[in-house]
C-alpha positions in Angstrom: 38.6 -40.2 -10.0 36.8 -40.2 -13.5 34.8 -38.0 -15.4 30.9 -39.0 -15.4 28.7 -38.1 -18.0 24.7 -39.1 -17.0 22.4 -39.2 -20.2 23.5 -40.8 -23.3 21.5 -38.6 -25.8 23.3 -36.8 -28.5 24.9 -34.1 -25.9 26.1 -37.2 -23.3 27.0 -39.6 -26.0 29.3 -37.0 -28.0 30.2 -35.8 -24.7 31.5 -39.1 -24.1 33.4 -39.6 -27.3 35.1 -36.1 -26.8 36.3 -37.1 -23.5 37.7 -40.5 -24.9 39.4 -38.9 -27.8 41.1 -36.4 -25.3 42.2 -39.5 -23.3 39.8 -38.9 -20.4 38.8 -41.7 -18.2 34.7 -41.4 -18.7 31.6 -43.2 -17.2 28.8 -42.8 -19.6 25.3 -43.4 -17.4 22.2 -44.3 -19.1 18.5 -45.3 -17.9 17.3 -46.7 -21.1 18.6 -46.5 -24.4 21.5 -44.8 -26.3 20.4 -41.9 -28.3 17.9 -40.3 -26.0 14.7 -38.6 -27.0 16.3 -37.7 -31.0 17.0 -41.7 -31.5 14.3 -43.4 -29.6 11.2 -41.2 -29.2 12.0 -37.8 -31.5 13.5 -36.7 -34.8 14.6 -40.4 -36.3 11.2 -41.7 -35.5 9.6 -38.5 -37.6 12.2 -39.0 -40.2 11.3 -42.4 -40.8 8.1 -42.1 -40.5 8.1 -38.7 -42.9 9.7 -41.2 -45.3 6.7 -43.3 -45.7 4.5 -40.2 -45.7 6.6 -39.1 -48.9 6.5 -41.9 -50.6 2.7 -42.0 -50.1 2.3 -38.7 -51.4 4.5 -39.1 -54.3 2.6 -41.9 -55.6 -0.7 -39.7 -55.4 0.7 -37.2 -57.5 2.1 -40.0 -60.2 -1.0 -41.6 -59.4 -2.8 -38.3 -60.4 -0.7 -37.8 -63.4 -1.5 -41.2 -64.8 2.1 -42.5 -64.4 1.2 -45.4 -62.2 -1.7 -47.0 -61.2 -2.3 -49.5 -58.2 -3.7 -49.2 -54.8 -1.1 -49.3 -51.9 -1.8 -50.7 -48.5 -0.1 -49.4 -45.2 0.8 -51.5 -42.5 1.0 -49.5 -39.3 2.2 -52.1 -37.0 4.9 -53.5 -39.5 6.2 -49.8 -39.7 6.5 -49.6 -36.2 7.9 -52.8 -36.0 11.0 -51.9 -38.3 11.6 -48.6 -36.7 12.4 -50.5 -33.1 14.3 -53.2 -35.2 16.6 -50.2 -37.1 16.5 -48.8 -33.7 18.2 -51.5 -32.2 21.0 -51.5 -34.7 21.8 -48.1 -34.0 21.9 -48.7 -30.3 24.9 -51.5 -31.0 26.7 -49.2 -33.0 26.4 -46.3 -30.4 27.6 -48.1 -27.8 30.6 -50.0 -30.0 31.6 -46.2 -31.0 31.5 -44.9 -27.1 33.5 -48.2 -26.1 35.8 -47.9 -28.6 36.8 -44.5 -26.9 37.2 -46.6 -23.8 34.2 -45.2 -21.8 32.7 -47.5 -19.5 28.9 -47.6 -20.1 26.4 -48.3 -16.8 22.2 -49.0 -17.7 20.6 -48.0 -14.7 18.7 -44.8 -13.4 21.5 -42.5 -11.5 21.2 -40.2 -8.7 23.3 -37.6 -7.1 23.4 -38.2 -3.2 26.2 -36.3 -0.6 28.0 -35.4 -3.8 28.3 -38.8 -5.3 26.6 -40.4 -8.4 24.5 -43.4 -7.2 23.4 -46.0 -10.1 22.3 -49.7 -9.3 23.4 -49.5 -5.9 27.0 -48.0 -6.1 28.1 -44.8 -4.8 30.7 -43.2 -7.4 33.1 -40.4 -6.9 33.8 -37.9 -10.1 36.3 -35.9 -11.0 33.8 -33.8 -13.3 30.0 -34.4 -13.7 28.4 -33.4 -16.9 24.5 -33.8 -16.5 22.7 -34.1 -19.7 19.6 -35.5 -19.2 17.3 -34.3 -21.7 13.8 -32.9 -21.3 10.5 -34.7 -21.7 7.5 -33.4 -23.5 5.9 -30.3 -21.7 1.9 -31.0 -20.4 0.0 -27.9 -20.6 -2.2 -27.2 -17.5 -5.6 -28.4 -19.5 -8.3 -30.7 -18.1 -8.3 -33.9 -19.1 -4.7 -33.9 -20.0 -4.2 -37.5 -18.8 -6.3 -38.6 -21.8 -3.6 -37.2 -24.7 -1.0 -38.7 -26.1 2.7 -37.4 -27.3 5.9 -38.2 -29.1 6.4 -40.8 -26.4 3.4 -42.8 -27.8 4.3 -42.8 -31.3 5.4 -46.3 -31.7 3.0 -47.5 -28.9 -0.2 -46.8 -31.3 -1.9 -49.9 -32.7 -3.1 -48.6 -35.5 -3.4 -44.8 -37.7 -5.9 -42.6 -35.7 -9.0 -42.0 -37.8 -8.8 -38.3 -36.3 -6.4 -36.5 -34.3 -6.2 -33.3 -33.0 -2.9 -31.7 -32.5 -2.4 -29.2 -29.6 0.5 -26.8 -30.4 1.7 -24.5 -33.2 5.4 -25.6 -33.4 7.5 -27.5 -35.8 7.0 -30.8 -34.4 3.1 -30.0 -34.6 3.3 -29.4 -38.3 5.7 -32.8 -38.7 3.4 -35.0 -36.9 0.3 -33.5 -39.0 2.2 -34.0 -42.5 2.6 -37.6 -41.3 -0.5 -38.2 -40.0 -2.8 -36.8 -43.0 -0.5 -38.7 -45.4 -1.3 -42.0 -43.5 -5.3 -41.2 -43.8 -6.2 -39.6 -40.4 -8.5 -36.4 -40.5 -6.0 -33.9 -38.6 -6.5 -30.8 -37.1 -3.9 -28.3 -35.5 -5.0 -26.3 -32.6 -2.5 -23.4 -32.2 -3.1 -21.2 -28.9 -1.9 -18.3 -30.7 0.0 -18.3 -34.2 0.9 -21.5 -36.4 4.4 -21.6 -37.1 5.1 -18.2 -36.1 9.0 -18.4 -36.3 8.5 -18.3 -40.1 8.0 -15.4 -42.3 4.0 -15.0 -43.7 5.1 -15.9 -47.3 6.6 -19.0 -46.1 3.9 -20.0 -43.9 1.5 -19.5 -46.5 3.2 -21.8 -49.0 3.0 -24.6 -46.1 -0.5 -24.2 -45.2 -1.9 -24.1 -49.2 0.7 -26.3 -50.9 2.0 -29.1 -48.2 -0.6 -29.1 -45.4 -3.6 -29.0 -47.7 -5.4 -31.6 -45.8 -4.8 -30.3 -42.5 -7.3 -28.0 -40.9 -5.4 -25.3 -38.7 -6.9 -23.4 -36.0 -4.8 -20.5 -34.8 -5.8 -18.0 -31.8 -7.5 -20.9 -29.9 -7.7 -22.3 -26.6 -7.9 -26.1 -25.6 -10.5 -26.1 -23.2 -10.6 -29.5 -22.0 -9.5 -32.9 -23.6 -11.3 -35.9 -23.4 -10.7 -39.6 -24.7 -11.9 -39.0 -27.9 -12.8 -35.4 -28.0 -11.5 -32.1 -27.8 -13.1 -28.6 -26.5 -11.9 -25.5 -27.9 -12.5 -22.1 -27.4 -11.4 -19.5 -30.4 -10.3 -16.4 -29.7 -11.4 -14.3 -32.9 -14.8 -15.7 -33.5 -16.4 -14.1 -30.5 -15.4 -17.1 -27.8 -17.3 -19.5 -29.8 -16.9 -23.0 -28.2 -17.1 -26.2 -30.1 -15.9 -29.6 -30.0 -13.4 -31.8 -32.7 -13.4 -35.8 -32.7 -10.4 -37.3 -32.4 -7.7 -38.4 -30.3 -5.5 -35.3 -28.6 -1.8 -35.0 -29.5 0.0 -32.6 -27.1 2.9 -30.7 -29.0 3.6 -28.0 -26.7 7.1 -28.0 -25.9 9.8 -29.6 -23.6 10.3 -29.3 -20.0 14.2 -30.0 -18.9 14.5 -33.0 -16.7 16.7 -31.3 -13.9 15.3 -33.1 -11.3 18.2 -35.0 -10.8 20.6 -32.0 -10.0 18.1 -30.7 -6.9 20.7 -32.3 -4.5 23.6 -30.0 -5.5 22.5 -27.2 -7.2 20.5 -23.9 -5.7 17.4 -23.0 -6.4 18.6 -19.8 -8.1 20.5 -22.0 -10.4 17.4 -23.1 -12.4 15.6 -20.5 -14.5 11.7 -20.5 -14.5 11.3 -23.2 -16.6 13.3 -25.5 -14.7 16.2 -25.9 -16.8 19.8 -26.0 -15.5 21.7 -22.1 -15.9 25.2 -22.7 -17.3 27.7 -20.1 -18.5 29.4 -20.4 -22.0 31.7 -23.1 -21.2 28.1 -25.3 -20.2 29.2 -25.0 -16.4 27.1 -24.5 -13.4 27.9 -22.2 -10.6 29.6 -25.4 -9.2 33.3 -25.6 -11.1 33.5 -29.1 -11.4 29.7 -29.9 -12.2 28.6 -29.0 -16.5 25.1 -29.3 -18.1 24.2 -29.6 -22.0 21.7 -30.2 -24.1 18.0 -30.4 -23.7 18.4 -30.0 -19.6 19.4 -26.3 -19.9 16.6 -25.3 -22.4 17.4 -22.9 -24.7 17.6 -24.3 -28.4 16.1 -27.8 -28.3 18.2 -29.3 -31.6 20.2 -32.2 -31.9 23.0 -30.6 -33.5 23.0 -27.8 -30.9 23.1 -30.7 -28.0 25.8 -32.0 -29.7 27.9 -29.4 -29.8 27.1 -28.3 -25.9 28.2 -31.5 -25.1 31.5 -31.2 -26.7 32.3 -27.9 -25.3 31.6 -29.1 -22.2 33.3 -32.2 -22.7 36.5 -29.9 -23.7 36.2 -27.8 -20.3 36.0 -30.9 -18.5 39.5 -32.2 -19.8 41.0 -28.8 -19.2 40.9 -27.3 -23.0 39.3 -23.9 -22.2 36.4 -23.4 -25.1 33.0 -21.3 -25.1 29.9 -21.6 -27.3 28.4 -19.4 -29.2 24.8 -19.4 -30.7 24.4 -17.3 -33.8 23.1 -18.3 -36.8 21.9 -21.6 -35.9 20.2 -23.7 -38.9 16.6 -25.4 -38.3 14.4 -27.4 -40.4 10.8 -28.6 -40.6 10.5 -31.9 -41.9 7.6 -32.2 -44.4 7.1 -33.6 -48.0 9.9 -31.2 -48.9 12.2 -30.0 -45.7 11.5 -26.4 -45.3 15.2 -25.0 -43.6 16.0 -21.7 -42.1 18.6 -19.5 -40.3 18.5 -15.6 -39.2 21.4 -13.9 -37.8 20.8 -11.9 -34.4 20.1 -8.5 -34.6 23.0 -8.0 -33.4 25.0 -9.0 -36.4 23.7 -6.4 -38.2 22.9 -2.6 -37.5 19.1 -2.6 -37.5 18.8 0.9 -38.9 20.5 -0.4 -42.2 18.4 -1.0 -45.3 17.5 -4.5 -45.9 16.5 -6.2 -49.2 14.2 -9.1 -49.5 14.5 -11.9 -52.3 11.5 -13.9 -53.3 12.1 -16.5 -55.9 10.2 -19.9 -56.7 11.9 -23.2 -56.1 14.3 -24.7 -58.8 13.4 -27.8 -61.2 16.1 -30.8 -59.7 15.9 -34.1 -58.0 12.7 -34.8 -56.1 10.6 -31.7 -57.6 10.8 -32.5 -61.1 7.3 -33.9 -61.4 6.2 -31.0 -58.7 6.4 -28.7 -61.5 3.2 -29.5 -63.3 1.1 -29.0 -59.7 3.5 -26.0 -59.1 4.6 -27.3 -55.5 8.4 -26.7 -56.3 9.1 -24.6 -53.4 10.7 -21.4 -52.7 13.3 -19.5 -51.3 13.0 -16.0 -49.5 16.5 -14.1 -48.5 16.9 -10.7 -46.8 20.3 -8.9 -46.7 21.7 -5.8 -45.5 22.1 -3.7 -48.5 25.2 -1.6 -46.8 27.3 -4.2 -46.1 25.9 -7.2 -48.3 25.8 -9.5 -45.4 22.8 -12.4 -45.7 20.8 -11.8 -42.4 18.2 -14.5 -43.3 17.2 -17.0 -45.6 14.7 -19.5 -45.9 14.5 -22.5 -48.5 11.5 -25.0 -49.4 13.7 -27.8 -51.5 14.6 -31.2 -51.7 18.4 -29.8 -50.9 17.5 -27.0 -48.4 18.8 -28.7 -45.4 22.7 -29.1 -47.0 22.0 -25.9 -48.4 20.9 -23.8 -45.5 23.4 -25.4 -43.2 26.7 -24.2 -45.4 24.8 -20.9 -45.6 24.6 -20.7 -42.0 28.3 -21.4 -41.6 29.0 -18.4 -44.3 26.7 -16.2 -42.4 29.1 -16.9 -39.1 32.0 -15.9 -40.6 30.3 -13.2 -42.2 30.8 -13.6 -45.7 29.9 -11.2 -48.1 27.4 -12.3 -50.6 29.5 -10.7 -53.4 32.0 -13.7 -53.0 29.1 -16.2 -53.6 30.3 -16.0 -57.3 33.1 -18.4 -56.7 30.3 -20.9 -56.0 29.8 -23.7 -58.3 26.5 -26.0 -57.4 26.5 -29.8 -58.0 23.9 -30.6 -61.2 21.2 -31.6 -60.8 20.3 -30.2 -57.4 17.6 -28.0 -56.4 20.1 -25.7 -54.2 19.5 -22.0 -54.0 23.0 -20.7 -54.2 22.8 -20.0 -57.8 19.2 -18.3 -57.2 20.7 -16.0 -54.5 23.6 -14.5 -56.6 21.3 -14.4 -59.6 18.7 -12.2 -58.4 21.5 -9.7 -56.6 
């Protein structure tokens, strides 16, 4: 009997690699293409388009400074074509990587019937089963929702939309708004409550004024109806005013777990209110040999988290006891400069201890030198516990923030005291935040 992994996104693919590395015979089943949402419809597509957006915005900056001249023409169809060509190359690499660990890959849609996995008409027994079927965009209950698009449709668009109304106040809403406003679309963000509510006020203000200045943001606004080329909204702060905004509606309101496949083997109380599969810290369901990982279990929908969950599940499937912890998870928003942030849980520090905040401007370095003249070099905000000198949270807007915050999140997880940062030597030139933190403390 074999281990079976259903779904080959970040969670399932990494679980397959780990099982293979541990000498476990594994079948990996994928309905469409290896890589999951991240590669095919999500993170990597956003990264590819953000690269183009950054290039265009940088070229406008250089032109305004009188450094370069000339018009740039955009071919959206060619961009889409090249993204798809790149995805095919990565699909091949992912396939070869897993088969090199002796994983057997089956392409087809799986079902679970009578405690067997059925795919392409074949019934398979399993020693352990991992459900890593991911999630789909969540469609809110809005009249005319069928006229909207979401991240699955980005590579289906024939041209850049003239006007785009993004419904949702999340990170993906910010990233998509940056891409299409940079490509020339007139963009609105319609947030039911607060836009980017996970960020501190100073950081959010910088993003809106400096990085999304060509995007109109409607906070505390309800979407009443979606039409083919129009969105009807109601303001909650302006006397319930109802208005119409022209443009295609783009839904960015979160994710809905693809957990239907587990309905035949798990009881109703083994799913949460949103339909996510409930697991313990070993990624195990209430059925001892059935595991779940990635977006299908809800929680933090991030590729690194899905990978970590897949690896933890694989180790337990192979008999190596392992548990997951979620403290100090770094996150980012991919705009012209990345915004990266991490915070501890309240348990990590006594909430009654005094907290000191540090707010400093971004430094000059690669990818930020020419932003000095426009006063757009970013910023860093850090909070630390004055009693034990442990970092509680940090947010950085800088070209190097993604790698900086990843390492800082590790130091926060292991409880490293900030006075020991003196031993850190940065690579120069860079825009890292470590030196700034030490200097201002």
